[in-house]
N, C-alpha and C positions, 0 to 999 in steps of 0.2 A: 266412128272416126275419133281418133285420139289427137288432141292438139298439144304439141310440146311447146312450152313457152318459158324460156329462160331469158331473163333480162340482165344486162350488164350496163349500169348507168341507164341511158335512155335507148339502148340498142338491143334488139333481139339477137341472141346467140344460141345456136343449136349445135353447131359444129365448127371447130377451128382446124384448119389444115395448113400444112407447110410441107412441100415436096412429097415425101411418101409417109408422112405422119398425119394422124387425125386424132382430135380430141372431141368426144361427144359429151355434151352437157345436157342434163335433164333434171327436172325438179323431183321426180319420183322414180322408184325402181321399175314400175310398170312402163313408164315413158322410156326408160333406158332399154328395156326389153324390146319395145316397139322400134326404137331407133336402131338397135342392133339387127333386128329383122329386116328393116329397110336397107341397111348396109349389106346384109347377106344376100338379099334379093338383087340388089344392084351389082354386087360382085359376081353373082351367078350369071346374070344377063350379059356382063361385059368381060367375062373370063378373067376376073381378078381374084387373087388368092391372098387372104389375110393370114398373117402368122400369129396364131393364138399364143405361142410361146413367148412372144415379145409384147403381149398385151398386158395391161395393168388396169386395176379398178380402184378408184379412190372415192370414198363416201365421206361427204362433209355435212355435218348436221349441227344445229345449234346446241350449245352446252345447256344441260339442265341446271337451273339455279337451285341452290339449297336454301330453304327458308329457315 
């Protein structure tokens, strides 16, 4: 079992949604793969189609400091 835990201030945030848009937030690439699999499973069960052409991926990582 994979636990996805993204905190924003004091709140757990895993997915943000507004009308027909969704943002998935995960701390690791493997957690993102799991979250995408969950979305795919849900879509299949409920006859929902996601448009991959309109999808984007953004990776944010801390900058490495030069010593």
